[in-house]
VOPAGU-2260 file (C-alpha; in pm, 1 decimal, decimal comma):
REM VOPAGU-2260
SITE   aa  ch    i         X         Y         Z
SITE  MET   A    0   -1521,4     916,9    1524,5
SITE  LEU   A    1   -1468,0    1288,8    1482,6
SITE  LEU   A    2   -1575,5    1288,1    1116,3
SITE  GLY   A    3   -1756,5    1024,8     914,7
SITE  THR   A    4   -1913,8    1103,7     582,0
SITE  GLY   A    5   -1944,8     910,2     260,3
SITE  SER   A    6   -2138,2     669,3      42,0
SITE  ALA   A    7   -2107,8     501,9    -295,7
SITE  ALA   A    8   -2284,1     803,4    -450,5
SITE  THR   A    9   -2104,2    1078,3    -254,5
SITE  VAL   A   10   -1868,0    1313,9    -436,8
SITE  ILE   A   11   -1637,8    1506,0    -204,9
SITE  ASP   A   12   -1514,9    1783,8    -431,2
SITE  ASP   A   13   -1242,9    2039,9    -356,7
SITE  ALA   A   14   -1477,7    2275,8    -175,8
SITE  ALA   A   15   -1620,2    2000,8      43,2
SITE  LEU   A   16   -1273,9    1865,5     117,9
SITE  ASP   A   17   -1154,8    2214,8     214,3
SITE  ALA   A   18   -1444,9    2244,2     458,8
SITE  HIS   A   19   -1380,4    1901,4     612,8
SITE  VAL   A   20   -1008,2    1962,5     656,4
SITE  ALA   A   21   -1070,9    2310,0     799,2
SITE  ALA   A   22   -1306,5    2164,3    1059,3
SITE  LEU   A   23   -1056,4    1894,9    1151,7
SITE  ALA   A   24    -771,2    2146,4    1170,2
SITE  GLN   A   25    -978,5    2362,7    1403,1
SITE  SER   A   26   -1031,1    2067,1    1636,2
SITE  TYR   A   27    -678,9    1924,7    1613,5
SITE  GLY   A   28    -516,8    2265,8    1649,6
SITE  GLU   A   29    -671,0    2346,6    1988,0
SITE  GLY   A   30    -379,4    2388,6    2226,3
SITE  ALA   A   31    -131,2    2230,9    1984,7
SITE  LYS   A   32     214,9    2376,3    1933,6
SITE  ARG   A   33     375,3    2103,9    1723,2
SITE  VAL   A   34     204,0    1870,5    1474,7
SITE  LEU   A   35     345,7    1574,4    1282,1
SITE  LEU   A   36     166,4    1470,8     961,8
SITE  ILE   A   37     218,5    1113,5     836,9
SITE  PRO   A   38      84,1    1076,4     480,8
SITE  PRO   A   39     184,0     806,1     228,8
SITE  ASP   A   40     439,9     871,5     -42,1
SITE  HIS   A   41     377,0     925,5    -414,4
SITE  THR   A   42     301,2     555,4    -465,5
SITE  ARG   A   43     -41,9     642,2    -320,6
SITE  LEU   A   44     -81,9     938,9    -550,1
SITE  ASN   A   45    -458,6     899,2    -587,6
SITE  SER   A   46    -530,5     880,4    -214,4
SITE  PHE   A   47    -586,2    1258,9    -181,7
SITE  ALA   A   48    -345,3    1240,5     112,9
SITE  GLY   A   49    -109,4    1485,3     -56,9
SITE  PRO   A   50    -363,3    1768,6     -90,6
SITE  ILE   A   51    -499,4    1695,1     259,3
SITE  ALA   A   52    -149,6    1721,6     410,6
SITE  ALA   A   53     -88,2    2047,7     223,2
SITE  LYS   A   54    -418,9    2191,8     347,2
SITE  PHE   A   55    -339,7    2089,9     705,6
SITE  TYR   A   56       2,7    2249,3     679,0
SITE  ALA   A   57    -135,4    2580,9     557,8
SITE  LEU   A   58    -410,5    2594,4     821,9
SITE  PHE   A   59    -178,8    2505,4    1109,8
SITE  ALA   A   60      95,1    2741,0     991,0
SITE  GLU   A   61    -156,3    3028,4     987,3
SITE  ARG   A   62    -206,1    2966,0    1359,7
SITE  GLY   A   63     166,2    2961,5    1433,6
SITE  ILE   A   64     175,8    2583,5    1484,9
SITE  HIS   A   65     497,5    2410,3    1385,2
SITE  VAL   A   66     433,6    2130,1    1134,2
SITE  ASP   A   67     660,0    1852,7    1009,3
SITE  VAL   A   68     573,0    1588,8     749,9
SITE  LEU   A   69     701,1    1230,2     774,7
SITE  PRO   A   70     599,3    1032,0     463,0
SITE  ALA   A   71     515,3     670,7     546,8
SITE  LEU   A   72     778,4     513,5     324,1
SITE  GLY   A   73     790,1     165,5     472,2
SITE  THR   A   74    1064,1       2,0     264,8
SITE  HIS   A   75    1026,9     247,9     -24,6
SITE  LYS   A   76    1306,9     481,2    -123,1
SITE  ALA   A   77    1310,9     839,3       4,8
SITE  MET   A   78    1106,3    1078,4    -206,5
SITE  SER   A   79    1293,4    1303,7    -445,8
SITE  ALA   A   80    1218,6    1675,2    -463,2
SITE  ASP   A   81    1015,8    1616,4    -779,2
SITE  LYS   A   82     811,4    1339,4    -614,4
SITE  LEU   A   83     747,1    1555,6    -308,2
SITE  ARG   A   84     609,6    1833,2    -528,2
SITE  LEU   A   85     408,5    1586,5    -733,8
SITE  MET   A   86     245,3    1453,3    -416,8
SITE  PHE   A   87     217,4    1763,2    -197,7
SITE  GLY   A   88     244,4    2065,2    -425,6
SITE  ASP   A   89     457,8    2369,0    -341,6
SITE  ALA   A   90     301,8    2486,6     -15,2
SITE  ILE   A   91     514,8    2284,2     227,7
SITE  PRO   A   92     879,2    2398,3     260,4
SITE  ALA   A   93    1137,3    2131,3     180,7
SITE  GLU   A   94    1291,3    2153,3     526,9
SITE  ARG   A   95     964,2    2044,3     686,9
SITE  PHE   A   96     988,0    1695,5     532,3
SITE  LEU   A   97    1146,0    1419,5     741,0
SITE  VAL   A   98    1276,0    1091,1     597,0
SITE  HIS   A   99    1186,7     757,3     755,1
SITE  ARG   A  100    1453,2     486,7     763,0
SITE  TRP   A  101    1304,5     145,7     823,8
SITE  ASP   A  102    1623,2     -30,8     932,0
SITE  GLU   A  103    1806,6     213,2    1159,4
SITE  GLY   A  104    1759,8     463,8    1439,9
SITE  LEU   A  105    1419,3     332,6    1550,4
SITE  LEU   A  106    1257,2     340,3    1893,4
SITE  GLU   A  107    1209,3     -14,3    2022,2
SITE  LEU   A  108     885,9     -48,5    2218,5
SITE  GLY   A  109     840,1    -414,3    2307,5
SITE  VAL   A  110     814,7    -772,1    2185,2
SITE  ILE   A  111     527,5    -990,3    2060,4
SITE  PRO   A  112     593,8   -1362,5    2118,9
SITE  GLY   A  113     654,5   -1570,6    1810,2
SITE  ALA   A  114     409,4   -1832,2    1931,8
SITE  ASP   A  115     129,1   -1575,4    1919,3
SITE  ILE   A  116     215,6   -1480,9    1561,7
SITE  ASP   A  117     242,2   -1845,8    1463,8
SITE  ALA   A  118    -109,2   -1900,8    1599,7
SITE  LEU   A  119    -233,1   -1627,3    1365,3
SITE  SER   A  120     -64,6   -1810,0    1076,2
SITE  GLU   A  121    -237,6   -2136,8    1176,9
SITE  GLY   A  122     101,2   -2296,4    1229,3
SITE  ARG   A  123     250,7   -2205,6     894,4
SITE  LEU   A  124     533,9   -1999,6    1043,1
SITE  SER   A  125     656,8   -2269,2    1279,3
SITE  LYS   A  126     639,3   -2522,4     997,5
SITE  ALA   A  127     888,1   -2302,2     810,1
SITE  ASN   A  128    1093,6   -2248,6    1130,0
SITE  LEU   A  129    1010,0   -1876,9    1117,8
SITE  ASP   A  130     821,0   -1833,4    1443,9
SITE  ASP   A  131    1068,7   -1604,1    1621,8
SITE  ASP   A  132     957,6   -1326,2    1855,0
SITE  MET   A  133     892,9    -989,1    1688,0
SITE  THR   A  134    1038,6    -660,5    1812,0
SITE  VAL   A  135     799,8    -368,6    1773,0
SITE  ALA   A  136     976,2     -46,4    1676,6
SITE  LEU   A  137     870,1     292,3    1542,7
SITE  ASN   A  138    1026,1     607,0    1405,2
SITE  PRO   A  139    1117,4     800,1    1721,9
SITE  ALA   A  140     965,3    1122,6    1587,2
SITE  VAL   A  141     616,8     980,7    1644,1
SITE  LEU   A  142     647,1     937,3    2019,4
SITE  GLU   A  143     955,7    1134,3    2117,4
SITE  GLY   A  144     959,6    1420,8    1867,6
SITE  GLY   A  145     787,3    1664,8    2100,8
SITE  TYR   A  146     463,4    1671,5    1899,6
SITE  ASP   A  147     123,0    1736,9    2055,6
SITE  LYS   A  148     -63,8    1584,8    1762,5
SITE  VAL   A  149      31,9    1310,7    1519,7
SITE  ILE   A  150    -207,3    1287,6    1225,6
SITE  SER   A  151    -185,0     978,1    1005,8
SITE  ILE   A  152    -342,4    1040,1     664,7
SITE  GLY   A  153    -420,2     779,0     401,1
SITE  GLN   A  154    -657,3     579,3     184,8
SITE  VAL   A  155    -851,7     269,3     286,1
SITE  VAL   A  156    -843,4      35,4     -12,9
SITE  PRO   A  157    -812,8    -341,5     -66,1
SITE  HIS   A  158    -457,0    -451,0       4,8
SITE  GLU   A  159    -262,0    -769,3     -62,9
SITE  VAL   A  160     -74,8    -789,3     270,1
SITE  ILE   A  161    -334,8    -687,0     525,7
SITE  GLY   A  162    -676,8    -698,7     356,8
SITE  MET   A  163    -758,9    -327,8     374,8
SITE  ALA   A  164    -484,5     -66,0     375,5
SITE  ASN   A  165    -427,1     204,3     631,8
SITE  TYR   A  166    -513,9     279,5     995,1
SITE  THR   A  167    -247,0     108,4    1212,0
SITE  LYS   A  168     -65,3     -15,7     900,1
SITE  ASN   A  169      31,9     340,1     807,2
SITE  LEU   A  170     226,7     368,1    1132,8
SITE  MET   A  171     344,0      16,6    1216,2
SITE  ILE   A  172     466,3     -50,7     861,2
SITE  GLY   A  173     479,7     295,6     704,1
SITE  VAL   A  174     705,0     443,2     975,6
SITE  GLY   A  175     780,9     116,8    1153,8
SITE  GLY   A  176    1080,2    -110,1    1177,8
SITE  LYS   A  177    1216,5    -397,7     976,1
SITE  PRO   A  178    1106,0    -681,0    1211,7
SITE  VAL   A  179     739,5    -577,7    1191,7
SITE  ILE   A  180     756,5    -518,3     817,6
SITE  ASP   A  181     923,0    -854,7     758,5
SITE  ARG   A  182     698,6   -1060,1     983,6
SITE  SER   A  183     368,2    -897,8     888,4
SITE  HIS   A  184     432,1    -933,5     516,1
SITE  PHE   A  185     541,8   -1294,0     548,1
SITE  LEU   A  186     248,3   -1376,7     775,6
SITE  GLY   A  187      11,6   -1247,0     508,9
SITE  ALA   A  188     192,2   -1434,5     231,9
SITE  VAL   A  189     185,3   -1776,8     397,9
SITE  TYR   A  190    -169,1   -1729,0     529,0
SITE  GLY   A  191    -283,5   -1664,9     170,2
SITE  MET   A  192    -354,6   -1345,2     -18,9
SITE  GLU   A  193    -690,0   -1465,4    -143,9
SITE  ARG   A  194    -804,0   -1523,9     216,1
SITE  ILE   A  195    -706,3   -1166,9     310,1
SITE  MET   A  196    -763,0    -919,1      27,7
SITE  GLY   A  197   -1065,8    -695,3      68,8
SITE  ARG   A  198   -1134,2    -803,6     427,6
SITE  THR   A  199   -1140,1    -564,0     720,8
SITE  GLU   A  200   -1014,6    -828,6     962,8
SITE  SER   A  201    -716,7   -1052,0     892,1
SITE  PRO   A  202    -428,1   -1208,5    1085,5
SITE  VAL   A  203    -202,6    -922,4     974,3
SITE  ARG   A  204    -455,5    -661,8    1086,5
SITE  THR   A  205    -482,0    -837,8    1423,3
SITE  LEU   A  206    -102,3    -834,2    1458,3
SITE  LEU   A  207     -59,0    -466,9    1369,4
SITE  ASN   A  208    -351,2    -354,5    1583,9
SITE  ARG   A  209    -202,8    -543,7    1877,4
SITE  ALA   A  210     138,2    -382,3    1822,8
SITE  PHE   A  211     -24,8     -38,8    1815,0
SITE  ASP   A  212    -265,5     -88,1    2104,5
SITE  GLU   A  213     -18,9    -266,6    2331,1
SITE  PHE   A  214     289,3     -54,2    2274,6
SITE  VAL   A  215     218,0     268,5    2085,7
SITE  ARG   A  216    -103,1     394,0    2247,5
SITE  PRO   A  217      24,1     366,5    2606,7
SITE  ARG   A  218     355,3     537,7    2524,5
SITE  ALA   A  219     173,2     810,3    2332,3
SITE  LYS   A  220     -56,6     876,7    2628,3
SITE  LEU   A  221     238,6     881,0    2866,4
SITE  ASN   A  222     421,7    1132,5    2645,2
SITE  GLY   A  223     115,8    1353,0    2585,7
SITE  VAL   A  224      91,8    1267,5    2215,6
SITE  ASP   A  225    -255,5    1250,3    2059,0
SITE  ILE   A  226    -254,2    1018,0    1755,3
SITE  GLN   A  227    -538,3    1063,9    1506,6
SITE  PHE   A  228    -624,8     901,7    1173,9
SITE  VAL   A  229    -774,2    1072,0     867,4
SITE  LEU   A  230    -889,7     810,3     616,9
SITE  THR   A  231   -1015,2     853,7     261,2
SITE  VAL   A  232   -1210,5     620,8      34,0
SITE  VAL   A  233   -1150,9     680,7    -337,6
SITE  GLU   A  234   -1312,8     528,1    -644,2
SITE  ASP   A  235   -1168,2     520,5    -995,1
SITE  VAL   A  236   -1462,6     642,4   -1202,1
SITE  PRO   A  237   -1447,6     592,7   -1581,3
SITE  GLY   A  238   -1406,9     925,5   -1754,0
SITE  LYS   A  239   -1350,5    1111,7   -1426,1
SITE  GLY   A  240   -1055,1     941,6   -1263,2
SITE  ALA   A  241   -1011,3     931,9    -886,0
SITE  VAL   A  242   -1323,6    1051,7    -702,1
SITE  MET   A  243   -1332,5    1079,0    -323,7
SITE  ARG   A  244   -1635,5     891,4    -191,1
SITE  GLY   A  245   -1571,5     922,4     181,4
SITE  ILE   A  246   -1358,2    1079,8     451,4
SITE  TYR   A  247   -1336,3     954,1     808,2
SITE  ALA   A  248   -1140,0    1082,1    1107,1
SITE  GLY   A  249   -1092,7     934,4    1451,5
SITE  ASP   A  250    -854,0     744,7    1674,7
SITE  ASP   A  251   -1008,0     397,9    1691,3
SITE  HIS   A  252   -1071,7      77,7    1497,9
SITE  ASP   A  253   -1438,8     160,9    1440,8
SITE  THR   A  254   -1338,2     464,3    1233,7
SITE  PHE   A  255   -1126,6     240,0    1012,7
SITE  ALA   A  256   -1392,5     -32,6     991,6
SITE  THR   A  257   -1653,3     220,7     875,8
SITE  ALA   A  258   -1422,0     341,8     598,6
SITE  ALA   A  259   -1339,1     -17,3     503,6
SITE  GLU   A  260   -1706,5    -100,7     461,0
SITE  LEU   A  261   -1742,7     176,3     203,6
SITE  ALA   A  262   -1413,8      78,1      34,6
SITE  ARG   A  263   -1545,0    -273,5     -13,9
SITE  THR   A  264   -1845,2    -125,2    -191,4
SITE  VAL   A  265   -1661,6     108,2    -428,8
SITE  ASN   A  266   -1323,2     -66,8    -471,0
SITE  PHE   A  267   -1423,5    -433,1    -496,7
SITE  ASP   A  268   -1530,0    -517,6    -851,6
SITE  THR   A  269   -1693,7    -853,3    -919,2
SITE  VAL   A  270   -1662,4    -953,1   -1284,7
SITE  ASP   A  271   -1931,5   -1162,8   -1448,1
SITE  GLU   A  272   -1684,0   -1418,0   -1583,6
SITE  GLU   A  273   -1321,3   -1514,8   -1529,7
SITE  ILE   A  274   -1079,9   -1304,3   -1731,5
SITE  GLU   A  275    -887,6   -1481,0   -2004,7
SITE  HIS   A  276    -683,6   -1172,6   -2097,5
SITE  CYS   A  277    -638,6    -872,7   -1868,4
SITE  VAL   A  278    -447,2    -557,7   -1961,3
SITE  VAL   A  279    -330,5    -333,3   -1675,3
SITE  TYR   A  280    -173,8      10,5   -1712,7
SITE  LEU   A  281      86,1     134,6   -1463,1
SITE  ASP   A  282     120,9     512,9   -1451,6
SITE  PRO   A  283     495,3     586,1   -1485,7
SITE  GLU   A  284     468,0     863,3   -1223,5
SITE  GLU   A  285     351,8     608,4    -966,2
SITE  PHE   A  286     499,9     272,0   -1067,9
SITE  GLU   A  287     873,0     237,0   -1129,2
SITE  SER   A  288     931,6    -109,4    -978,9
SITE  THR   A  289     771,9    -452,4    -978,5
SITE  TRP   A  290     759,6    -417,4    -597,8
SITE  LEU   A  291     479,9    -168,7    -664,7
SITE  GLY   A  292     376,9    -269,3   -1015,5
SITE  ASP   A  293     289,8    -620,9    -910,3
SITE  LYS   A  294     -36,5    -476,8    -782,5
SITE  ALA   A  295    -136,9    -566,1   -1136,0
SITE  ILE   A  296    -100,1    -929,7   -1027,2
SITE  TYR   A  297    -220,8    -901,0    -667,0
SITE  ARG   A  298    -540,2    -718,6    -745,0
SITE  THR   A  299    -646,7    -929,9   -1045,7
SITE  ARG   A  300    -552,9   -1282,1    -935,0
SITE  MET   A  301    -900,5   -1365,2    -803,0
SITE  ALA   A  302   -1049,6   -1268,6   -1138,8
SITE  MET   A  303    -799,7   -1439,5   -1369,6
SITE  ALA   A  304    -886,1   -1766,2   -1541,1
SITE  ASP   A  305    -648,6   -2059,0   -1512,6
SITE  GLY   A  306    -427,3   -2045,8   -1820,2
SITE  GLY   A  307    -513,1   -1679,6   -1872,0
SITE  LYS   A  308    -286,1   -1394,9   -1975,9
SITE  LEU   A  309    -201,7   -1074,4   -1786,9
SITE  THR   A  310     -42,9    -795,8   -1990,4
SITE  VAL   A  311     114,4    -522,3   -1776,3
SITE  LEU   A  312     180,4    -193,4   -1955,0
SITE  ALA   A  313     472,1     -55,5   -1750,2
SITE  PRO   A  314     643,8     225,9   -1940,0
SITE  GLY   A  315     804,2     362,3   -1621,5
SITE  LEU   A  316     957,2      36,0   -1496,7
SITE  LYS   A  317    1318,6      90,7   -1386,6
SITE  GLU   A  318    1384,9    -168,9   -1117,8
SITE  PHE   A  319    1241,5    -457,2    -920,0
SITE  GLY   A  320    1290,3    -365,6    -553,7
SITE  GLU   A  321    1242,0     -24,7    -394,7
SITE  ASN   A  322    1584,5      -5,9    -232,0
SITE  PRO   A  323    1940,1    -142,7    -268,6
SITE  ARG   A  324    1869,6    -425,0     -22,0
SITE  THR   A  325    1559,9    -565,8    -187,7
SITE  ASP   A  326    1630,6    -517,1    -558,2
SITE  PRO   A  327    1929,7    -757,1    -583,1
SITE  LEU   A  328    1739,8   -1030,7    -397,1
SITE  ILE   A  329    1441,5   -1009,6    -632,4
SITE  ARG   A  330    1674,2   -1024,9    -931,1
SITE  LYS   A  331    1853,8   -1324,5    -780,5
SITE  TYR   A  332    1559,5   -1537,5    -666,5
SITE  GLY   A  333    1266,1   -1427,7    -884,3
SITE  TYR   A  334     892,5   -1491,1    -872,4
SITE  HIS   A  335     844,0   -1867,6    -877,6
SITE  GLY   A  336     569,1   -1945,8    -630,0
SITE  THR   A  337     514,5   -2029,4    -265,1
SITE  GLU   A  338     671,7   -2373,7    -244,8
SITE  HIS   A  339     981,2   -2269,3    -438,6
SITE  THR   A  340    1023,6   -1961,7    -217,5
SITE  LEU   A  341     989,2   -2169,6     100,2
SITE  GLN   A  342    1259,8   -2402,0     -29,7
SITE  LEU   A  343    1484,7   -2102,2     -97,1
SITE  LEU   A  344    1426,4   -1977,0     256,8
SITE  ALA   A  345    1546,6   -2306,9     398,3
SITE  GLN   A  346    1864,7   -2282,8     191,4
SITE  HIS   A  347    1962,9   -1915,2     192,1
SITE  GLU   A  348    2018,9   -1711,3     507,4
SITE  GLU   A  349    2026,4   -1382,1     314,5
SITE  LEU   A  350    1664,2   -1438,9     211,2
SITE  ARG   A  351    1563,8   -1549,4     562,0
SITE  ASN   A  352    1699,1   -1216,3     683,2
SITE  GLU   A  353    1469,3   -1030,1     442,0
SITE  LEU   A  354    1128,5   -1189,3     494,0
SITE  SER   A  355     941,2    -899,5     336,5
SITE  VAL   A  356    1125,3    -980,4      11,9
SITE  ALA   A  357    1035,6   -1348,9      43,2
SITE  ALA   A  358     673,6   -1245,1      97,3
SITE  HIS   A  359     687,2   -1023,7    -210,2
SITE  LEU   A  360     823,5   -1309,9    -422,2
SITE  ILE   A  361     519,4   -1512,6    -317,9
SITE  HIS   A  362     280,0   -1224,6    -378,2
SITE  GLY   A  363     427,2   -1157,6    -722,7
SITE  SER   A  364     387,4   -1515,0    -842,1
SITE  THR   A  365      74,4   -1648,2   -1006,0
SITE  GLU   A  366     152,6   -1996,1    -867,1
SITE  GLY   A  367     154,1   -2107,7   -1231,2
SITE  ARG   A  368    -215,0   -2030,8   -1284,4
SITE  PHE   A  369    -175,8   -1759,8   -1549,4
SITE  ASP   A  370     102,3   -1591,6   -1747,1
SITE  VAL   A  371     236,3   -1240,8   -1686,7
SITE  THR   A  372     402,0   -1027,2   -1953,4
SITE  TYR   A  373     561,1    -696,7   -1853,1
SITE  CYS   A  374     566,7    -446,5   -2140,1
SITE  CYS   A  375     854,7    -210,2   -2066,2
SITE  GLY   A  376    1045,2      84,1   -2203,0
SITE  GLU   A  377    1417,6     151,1   -2178,5
SITE  GLY   A  378    1434,6     128,7   -1797,5
SITE  VAL   A  379    1491,3    -247,9   -1787,3
SITE  THR   A  380    1611,0    -505,2   -2037,9
SITE  GLU   A  381    1439,5    -815,2   -2168,7
SITE  ASP   A  382    1694,8   -1036,7   -1993,5
SITE  GLU   A  383    1628,5    -864,5   -1661,1
SITE  VAL   A  384    1253,0    -909,4   -1685,0
SITE  ARG   A  385    1269,2   -1269,5   -1801,3
SITE  GLY   A  386    1530,5   -1333,8   -1534,3
SITE  VAL   A  387    1278,3   -1276,5   -1253,1
SITE  GLY   A  388    1021,8   -1507,3   -1413,0
SITE  TYR   A  389     799,5   -1281,4   -1622,9
SITE  GLY   A  390     740,4   -1259,7   -1995,8
SITE  TYR   A  391     863,0    -951,4   -2179,1
SITE  ALA   A  392     739,9    -723,9   -2457,1
SITE  ARG   A  393     819,2    -370,7   -2571,6
SITE  ASP   A  394     573,0    -123,9   -2428,4
SITE  ASP   A  395     552,1      96,3   -2738,1
SITE  GLU   A  396     448,5    -196,4   -2956,7
SITE  THR   A  397     195,7    -328,0   -2705,2
SITE  ILE   A  398      50,2      13,4   -2624,7
SITE  LYS   A  399     -23,9      61,0   -2994,7
SITE  LEU   A  400    -237,7    -251,8   -2979,6
SITE  TYR   A  401    -389,4    -193,2   -2634,4
SITE  ASP   A  402    -393,9     186,0   -2628,6
SITE  PRO   A  403    -486,8     320,6   -2281,4
SITE  ALA   A  404    -626,1     632,1   -2447,5
SITE  LYS   A  405    -874,9     422,2   -2642,8
SITE  MET   A  406    -956,5     143,4   -2396,2
SITE  ASN   A  407   -1244,5     167,2   -2151,9
SITE  ALA   A  408   -1219,4      36,1   -1796,1
SITE  GLY   A  409   -1370,9    -310,9   -1802,2
SITE  TRP   A  410   -1445,7    -522,7   -2107,8
SITE  ASN   A  411   -1320,2    -421,7   -2452,4
SITE  GLU   A  412   -1291,1    -587,5   -2791,1
SITE  VAL   A  413    -951,9    -548,4   -2959,0
SITE  ASN   A  414    -907,1    -704,1   -3303,0
SITE  GLY   A  415   -1176,3    -957,7   -3223,4
SITE  GLU   A  416   -1026,2   -1042,8   -2882,3
SITE  LYS   A  417   -1220,6    -988,3   -2558,3
SITE  VAL   A  418    -994,7    -798,3   -2318,1
SITE  PHE   A  419   -1052,9    -667,3   -1965,1
SITE  TYR   A  420    -874,8    -334,3   -1906,9
SITE  ILE   A  421    -772,8    -181,4   -1571,5
SITE  PRO   A  422    -630,7     172,8   -1585,3
SITE  ASN   A  423    -501,8     174,3   -1224,1
SITE  PRO   A  424    -471,2    -144,7   -1016,1
SITE  ALA   A  425    -401,4      52,3    -696,4
SITE  LEU   A  426    -762,2     170,6    -674,9
SITE  GLY   A  427    -943,9    -160,4    -670,5
SITE  LEU   A  428    -967,8    -534,9    -634,3
SITE  TRP   A  429   -1119,3    -759,7    -897,8
SITE  ALA   A  430   -1269,9   -1106,5    -848,3
SITE  ALA   A  431   -1483,8   -1349,7   -1041,6
SITE  ALA   A  432   -1816,7   -1417,7    -874,2
SITE  GLY   A  433   -1720,2   -1768,4    -766,8
SITE  ARG   A  434   -1403,4   -1647,8    -591,8
SITE  VAL   A  435   -1539,3   -1372,7    -366,9
């Protein structure tokens, strides 16, 4: 670990972050001529990865080092000029941004046997006849772009697919290929979100670490590419917003595990009782689809009472999937639970060919335990929202009642009703004490 600092009480302000990044840039820049930065996109707006990437760019450019930036899009759409500026500011020239395409032009590195992945699923994949071998592929820029250093930047935070986000996930999924994205997401879905979320180790983590260690590390070493990880831990502090609690840099699993330990402390909220009514706000700058907005469901499901109600304030909602391949499938098949989705997979080849979508349909269902109402603006219609299996309300009417400007994070009383409010579901994980 090159850098490891943080605690639940630490505040890494702008000056401290500048000093940390400057020290890292000094180390990473030794002998380097070309550097590739791999931060997340704007859907991880509060990760501090944007400012960190911009600081790295400026420091390397001062030393005459060529820098490119490859946002880890995964299956997300390419970032618009406005989103790039929102995330990274104005310091990085537009021509320095590369666009990852998850389903074409990738570098194939090897194969992981389906039987090994099925073992991680405890036999669930073979039961669904989905235990095929998995081809490991990566954006060719990472290993064959002529870079001396590849710096993956991102936030460690509880995650619905893998347990804790980042580290090898940022590469193997963020700039990886469709087979890995499909299989890893579906593995996590059938294994069970509630067995994974908030845990450093999980079957999906084991799979992605193996793909990285077995295929990426050796090729990187052979090609003279040094891959490093810069990981942040961020807490959503009432009245202050996103506060950086830790920053860690290194090239190994221990660096990630150290960051994950702190993330569990500051991002895992145990509520004193199950939530009967939860209200979640989705920032329109960050959440434009249910693919992303369903974090409101993922991150609260372990805290929700059976028969409870989840109200999602989603003024920026425009679509369901993040690209033209996924959106029509979500609209067609909807969020109706694990068993229903498995039945659909047995019947429809188009869904079998898009396992990450099938996984998302499972993730976005409450399995009938509690109700979800999306409160939307003009971006989607009532018929569209109800068509995928959610309740619908107008956001302007609901926001008047549950005003984000007046609600406090946590418990509130609104017209005699006890309501739990979450201003940003991407920065935490909530669970009732009996479900941790």
